[in-house]
C-alpha positions as CSV (number, residue, x, y, z in Angstrom):
1,M,144.1,24.7,-129.4
2,V,146.7,22.5,-131.2
3,G,146.1,19.3,-133.2
4,L,148.3,16.7,-135.0
5,E,147.1,14.6,-137.9
6,G,148.8,11.8,-139.7
7,F,148.0,10.5,-143.1
8,T,148.9,7.9,-145.6
9,G,147.5,6.7,-148.9
10,F,148.2,5.0,-152.2
11,S,146.7,4.6,-155.7
12,I,147.3,1.9,-158.3
13,Y,147.1,2.8,-162.0
14,D,146.8,0.2,-164.7
15,G,150.1,0.4,-166.7
16,D,151.2,3.7,-165.1
17,G,152.7,2.5,-161.8
18,S,151.5,3.5,-158.4
19,I,151.5,6.6,-156.2
20,Y,152.0,6.6,-152.4
21,I,152.0,9.4,-149.8
22,I,152.8,9.5,-146.1
23,G,153.0,12.6,-143.8
24,G,151.8,14.6,-140.9
25,K,150.1,17.9,-140.2
26,L,150.2,20.3,-137.3
27,L,147.2,22.6,-136.8
28,G,146.8,25.6,-134.5
29,I,143.7,27.7,-133.8
30,I,144.3,31.4,-134.5
31,K,140.9,32.5,-133.3
32,S,138.0,30.5,-131.9
33,Y,134.3,31.4,-132.0
34,K,131.3,29.4,-130.7
35,S,131.1,27.0,-133.7
36,L,133.9,28.4,-136.0
37,N,137.7,28.2,-135.8
38,L,140.3,30.1,-137.9
39,L,143.3,27.8,-138.4
40,A,146.9,27.8,-139.4
41,S,148.7,24.6,-140.5
42,T,152.0,23.1,-141.6
43,T,152.2,19.8,-143.4
44,L,155.2,17.6,-144.1
45,G,154.8,14.8,-146.7
46,L,156.8,12.2,-148.6
47,H,155.2,11.0,-151.8
48,G,156.4,9.1,-154.8
49,H,155.4,7.4,-158.0
50,G,156.4,3.9,-159.1
51,A,157.6,3.0,-162.6
52,G,155.0,2.6,-165.3
53,N,154.4,3.1,-169.0
54,S,154.5,6.9,-168.8
55,Y,156.4,7.6,-165.6
56,A,159.8,6.9,-164.1
57,C,160.2,6.2,-160.3
58,Y,160.5,9.3,-158.2
59,T,160.1,10.4,-154.6
60,H,159.4,14.0,-153.5
61,F,159.4,15.8,-150.1
62,S,156.8,18.4,-149.6
63,F,156.3,21.2,-147.0
64,L,153.0,23.1,-147.0
65,A,151.9,26.1,-145.0
66,G,148.3,27.2,-145.0
67,V,145.3,28.9,-143.3
68,G,141.8,27.7,-143.1
69,I,138.4,27.8,-141.5
70,E,136.6,25.1,-139.6
71,W,132.8,25.1,-139.0
72,F,131.3,22.7,-136.4
73,V,128.0,21.3,-137.8
74,L,127.7,19.3,-134.5
75,D,129.8,19.2,-131.4
76,N,132.1,16.6,-132.8
77,L,131.6,17.0,-136.6
78,S,133.1,19.8,-138.7
79,L,133.6,21.0,-142.2
80,S,136.8,22.8,-143.1
81,A,138.5,24.5,-146.0
82,E,142.1,25.4,-146.4
83,A,144.4,27.3,-148.8
84,G,148.2,27.7,-148.7
85,F,151.6,27.5,-150.2
86,K,153.6,24.4,-151.2
87,F,157.3,23.8,-151.5
88,E,158.3,20.5,-153.1
89,T,161.8,19.0,-153.8
90,G,163.2,15.7,-155.0
91,N,164.4,13.9,-158.1
92,G,166.2,16.9,-159.4
93,I,163.0,19.1,-159.2
94,T,162.3,22.0,-156.8
95,S,159.0,23.9,-157.1
96,F,157.0,26.5,-155.1
97,S,153.3,26.9,-155.7
98,T,150.5,29.1,-154.3
99,D,147.6,27.1,-155.9
100,V,144.6,26.6,-153.6
101,N,144.6,22.9,-154.4
102,T,148.2,22.3,-153.1
103,I,146.7,21.1,-149.8
104,P,143.4,19.3,-149.2
105,S,141.0,22.2,-149.7
106,I,137.9,20.7,-148.2
107,S,137.5,18.1,-145.5
108,V,135.0,16.5,-143.0
109,K,136.4,15.7,-139.6
110,F,134.8,13.6,-136.8
111,Y,136.3,14.1,-133.3
112,L,136.1,11.3,-130.7
């Protein structure tokens, strides 16, 4: 009924520095059907950008809250989609966004 995910990643750009992210996500099932789950989630993340030609170094903290749907194609394989709200602060900037793309909107999950 409750799940926890961790994530990390990075990108390297030629001349524009690099981007990193690290965080965690807490998921809860609101309603469960035979092969479909309605989900709620909260995500905490820390991400930043290294110095490059077009960017200065920065680090931001993000808090995301969302809802989603997860469909089980097989017993241990699912497709999911989420939408939500994002609050971000750091480096003198604070923003609030309701864009659907503020959190990973589509994912494939394999359960062991």
